N, C-alpha and C positions, 0 to 999 in steps of 0.2 A: 394458390394451390387448389386443385380440384380432386375431391374424393367421391367416387361413385359406388353405389351399392346396387348391383343388378339383381332384381327380385323376380319371382315366378310364382305360379299358382302352388299353394301348399308350403310356402316359405315359413320359417319359424319367426314369429313376431318379435320376440326379444332379441334374436340375432340381428334384426334390423333396427328396432326402436331403441334398444339400450345403447349400442355404440353411437347411433345417430344423435341421441341426447348428449352424450359425452362430446362428440365432435362439434356440435353446435355451440357449446359453451366456450370453444376456442375462438369463436368468430366475432367478438366485438369490434375488432379492427379489420375484419374482412379478409383475414389471412388464410382461412380455410373454407372453401365452398363445398358443402356436402349435399349430394343429390341422390335421390332414390330413382332408379331407372327400371323400366320394364321394356320388353321387346318392342311393343307398339306405343308405349307412353300411357297406356291405360291402367286402370286399377287392377289390383290382384287381391285374392283372398288368402289369408294366412291359414296355416293348418289348424288353428284354433277357431277359425270362422270369422275373424275380424277382417273386413275389407277396407283397404286404404289406397289412396291415390299415389301414383308415381309423379315425379317432377318432370320427367322427360323420357325419351326413347333411346334405344341403342344407337340408331343412325344419327341422332342429333348430338351424340356425345362420342365422337370417334376416338378420342384420346382422354386419358385420365392420368393424374399424377399418382393416385392411390386407388387400387382396386380392392374392394372389400366384398367377399363372397359369403353369403349366409347359408346356413343349413336349412333343412326343412323336413317335410313328411317323407318317410322312407319310400312309400309308394311313388310319390312324385319324383324323388331322386332316382329310383330305379328306372322309371319311364324315361327320364331325361338322359340317363347314362347309357341307355340302349341306342341313343342317337347322337353320337359324338360329332356329327357334322351339322347339328342344329344351329339355329341363329344364336342361341345362348352360348354354346361352346365356341363358336366362331368369334363372338364378341369378346369372350374371355381371352382368347389367344391374341386377338388383335390389340386390345388395350394393354395386355400384360407386356407385350413386346416393348412398349415405350414407357411403362409405369416405373416410378421410383420405388414403390412398394406394392407387393402383391400379397393380399391377406385373405384369410378365411376364418370363420368361426364355426364350431360344431361340425356337422357333416359337410359343410362347405368345402372342407379339405378334399372330400371325395370328388367334388366337381373340379377342383383345381387339378387333382391327380388324373382324372379322366381326360382332361385337356392337355396333359403332359407338362403341367406347369410346376410340379413339385419334384420332377426328376432331379436327382442329385442333391436333394435338400432333406434336412431333418424336419419332421412335422408331427403334429398331434391332431386329435379330433375328439369328438364325444367318446367317452370311455366305451360305450356299447357298440361303437363302430370301428374300434381300433383294428380288429381283425380284417375288416373290409379294406382299410387303408393299407394293411400289410400285403394285400393281394397285388399291389402295384410294386413291382420289383425295383423300380428306380427311386422309391421313397424310403428314407430311413425313419421309421416310425418310433417315436419316443413312447415306450410302454409304461412309463411311470405316471401317466395321467396328469401332466403339468397343466397349469392354467393357460400357458402359451409357450410357444417356441419361436425363437428368432434364428433364422438360417439364411445368411446373405441378406438379400432384400425380400425374403419371404418371412411372413409372420402368420403363424397359424394358432388358433385357440382351441381349447377344449369345449366341453358341452355348454351350450346356451348361456348361462350366467357368466361364463369365462370371458365372454365378449366385452364385459365392462372392464375387467382387468386389462384385457388385450388392447382395448381402445386407449386406456391411459398409457400403456406401454408405447403404442404408436405415437401418441402425442409427445411423449418423452423423446422418442427417437427422431421425430420430425422437427420438434421445436426445442424445448429444454425442460429441466426439472421444475423450474418456477411455473411454467405454463401448465404442466401436468398437475402440480400441487394446487394451483388455482382452480382447475376443473374439479379436482377431488374435493376441495373445500366447498365449492359452489353447489355441487351435487350431493354433498354430505355423504360421500362414499367411503365409509369406514365400517365395512361389514363385520357383524358379530352375530352369526346365526343362532337361533334358540335351541338348535339340536346339533349333535356332534356325530353324525353318521359317517359311514365310510363307503368307498366304492368297491363293488364286488369284482371278481375277475370278468374280463370281457367275454361275451358270448360269441358263438360262431357267427360269421357274417350273415345277415338276414337280407342282403340286397344282391341281386344277380343282374349282370349286364352283358 
């Protein structure tokens, strides 16, 4: 099984690196190949300035079993969403047509929605971008800020750190509970944050396309 994470300039690092770490711990028996992909196969710079290499390009990976779309810098997203015929959106639509699972984390849901890939599905995104997602009439947006939402073969996650929970959920859905627990134990993912904050109401959408 092959899982691909298509990245771009300004992508959020944890949206990529956190789930990637989880997925790689499934792989001792080679049952899940996880690859980071960019349009031309070159490196990209995340929104926090970390530059990292991709494993391959879009053209070299014409099909995926699992598509995982990360969020990123709002300015980068806005620029991308103004061009729905770009290579990035063309790739999303191409691989999603044959994928077993189509997933996003954080504002990656906006990219899926812009490609028409969340029409008819319930979905979530980063709390601050909920109203942006609501601008797509075909998407049923969960306004309770869940960590993730499963809708058919669509799996969408909330903001940034939600990708860790979402990755474990995907592992559970694809494999079984024992595999997910093994990854949880290996990564020692038993979160207990030192603060107990809460999420405020979602602001007006700050992205225009």
